[in-house]
C-alpha positions in Angstrom: -61.2 33.2 -111.9 -62.6 33.2 -108.4 -66.1 33.8 -109.9 -65.6 30.8 -112.2 -64.6 28.5 -109.4 -67.5 29.6 -107.2 -69.9 29.2 -110.1 -68.5 25.7 -110.9 -68.6 24.7 -107.2 -72.3 25.9 -107.0 -73.3 23.7 -109.9 -71.4 20.7 -108.7 -73.1 21.0 -105.3 -76.5 21.5 -106.9 -76.2 18.5 -109.3 -74.9 16.1 -106.6 -77.8 17.2 -104.4 -80.4 16.6 -107.2 -78.9 13.3 -108.4 -78.2 10.7 -105.7 -75.2 8.5 -106.0 -75.8 5.0 -107.4 -76.9 2.5 -104.8 -74.4 0.0 -103.6 -75.2 -3.7 -103.3 -78.0 -4.3 -100.9 -79.1 -0.7 -101.0 -82.6 -0.9 -102.3 -86.1 -0.7 -100.9 -88.5 -3.6 -100.7 -90.7 -1.9 -103.3 -87.8 -1.7 -105.7 -87.0 -5.4 -105.2 -90.6 -6.5 -105.6 -91.0 -4.4 -108.8 -87.9 -6.0 -110.3 -88.8 -9.6 -109.2 -92.4 -9.3 -110.4 -91.2 -8.1 -113.8 -88.7 -11.0 -114.0 -91.3 -13.6 -113.0 -94.1 -12.7 -115.5 -95.8 -15.8 -116.8 -98.5 -18.4 -116.2 -97.3 -19.8 -112.9 -99.1 -18.5 -109.9 -97.1 -16.6 -107.3 -96.7 -17.4 -103.6 -95.0 -15.0 -101.2 -92.3 -15.9 -98.7 -94.8 -15.3 -95.8 -97.3 -17.7 -97.4 -94.6 -20.3 -98.0 -93.5 -20.1 -94.4 -97.0 -20.9 -93.2 -97.4 -24.0 -95.4 -93.8 -25.1 -95.9 -94.3 -28.6 -94.4 -97.2 -29.2 -96.9 -95.3 -28.5 -100.1 -92.6 -29.9 -102.3 -90.0 -27.2 -102.7 -88.0 -27.3 -106.0 -84.8 -25.3 -106.5 -84.4 -24.4 -110.2 -81.0 -22.8 -110.0 -77.8 -24.5 -111.3 -76.2 -27.2 -109.1 -73.3 -25.0 -108.0 -75.8 -22.4 -106.7 -77.8 -25.1 -104.9 -74.6 -26.5 -103.3 -73.6 -23.1 -101.8 -77.0 -22.9 -100.1 -80.7 -23.6 -100.6 -83.9 -23.4 -98.6 -84.2 -26.3 -96.2 -85.9 -29.3 -97.7 -85.6 -28.1 -101.3 -85.0 -30.6 -104.0 -82.6 -29.5 -106.8 -84.1 -29.7 -110.3 -81.9 -27.2 -112.2 -82.6 -24.9 -115.1 -80.2 -25.2 -118.1 -80.5 -29.0 -118.2 -83.9 -29.4 -116.5 -85.9 -32.5 -117.3 -89.3 -33.5 -116.0 -87.8 -36.9 -115.3 -86.3 -35.4 -112.1 -89.9 -35.2 -110.8 -90.9 -38.8 -111.5 -91.2 -39.7 -107.8 -93.4 -36.7 -107.1 -97.2 -37.1 -107.3 -98.7 -34.9 -110.0 -101.3 -33.6 -107.5 -98.7 -32.5 -104.9 -98.4 -28.8 -104.1 -95.1 -27.7 -105.7 -93.2 -24.4 -105.1 -90.4 -23.5 -107.4 -87.7 -20.9 -106.7 -84.5 -19.6 -108.2 -82.6 -16.4 -107.4 -85.3 -13.8 -108.1 -88.0 -15.7 -110.0 -87.2 -15.7 -113.7 -85.9 -19.2 -114.0 -88.4 -20.7 -111.6 -91.2 -19.2 -113.6 -89.9 -20.9 -116.8 -89.5 -24.2 -114.9 -92.9 -23.9 -113.3 -94.5 -23.5 -116.8 -92.6 -26.7 -118.0 -93.9 -28.6 -114.9 -97.5 -27.4 -115.7 -97.1 -28.6 -119.3 -96.1 -32.0 -117.9 -99.4 -32.4 -116.2 -98.6 -31.3 -112.6 -101.6 -29.5 -111.2 -100.5 -27.2 -108.3 -97.4 -25.2 -109.0 -96.4 -21.9 -107.5 -93.4 -19.6 -108.1 -91.8 -18.2 -104.9 -92.1 -14.4 -105.4 -88.6 -12.9 -105.1 -87.2 -16.5 -104.7 -84.2 -17.2 -102.5 -83.0 -13.6 -102.5 -86.3 -12.5 -100.9 -86.1 -15.5 -98.6 -82.7 -14.5 -97.2 -83.5 -10.7 -97.3 -86.4 -11.4 -95.0 -84.1 -13.3 -92.5 -85.0 -16.9 -93.2 -82.2 -19.5 -93.0 -80.6 -21.4 -95.8 -78.5 -24.6 -95.6 -75.6 -26.2 -97.3 -75.5 -29.6 -98.8 -74.9 -31.2 -95.4 -78.0 -29.5 -94.1 -76.0 -27.1 -91.9 -77.2 -23.5 -91.7 -75.0 -21.1 -93.7 -74.8 -17.3 -94.3 -73.6 -17.9 -97.9 -75.8 -17.2 -100.8 -74.9 -17.6 -104.4 -75.3 -14.3 -106.1 -75.8 -15.7 -109.6 -73.5 -13.0 -110.9 -72.2 -9.5 -109.8 -75.1 -7.7 -111.5 -77.8 -9.8 -109.8 -76.1 -10.1 -106.4 -76.9 -6.4 -105.7 -80.4 -7.6 -104.8 -79.1 -9.5 -101.7 -79.3 -7.5 -98.5 -78.1 -10.1 -96.0 -75.7 -13.0 -95.9 -72.3 -13.5 -97.6 -72.6 -13.4 -101.3 -70.4 -15.8 -103.2 -70.0 -16.8 -106.9 
């Protein structure tokens, strides 16, 4: 019996050493995040990185393609809500078709789809924010609430996707 227990303990230790425990929310590398975000955002809209956006932010029209409840929790300062499920190009009627537009969502999937719709409507310069608002907050940039006040809250979309948020207070 002692031999069996020792043998079992040996294998348990060996297996736990070889197979790391699943990662908790926020426990991922930048490379893992970028791989996931790039896969989600495949499409025809060109990408722009967070660093690139920071350098030109005052020269772009920033569009939030998340749902209204996500936008109301927090958004990138200056962003205009356009939505996803009920998106309509009419929400852009006051924006010049030659304006430089940057679309974002949580990780890039929805903003890619909206970016393609905007291109189809004749807008000429559309970019998808690579990694979107999750990447923005993970890199330490601020978000604001509907009153324009800085907040640490970030809508996690759902429990599965909220694991990609490293900083801030995730809410649903």
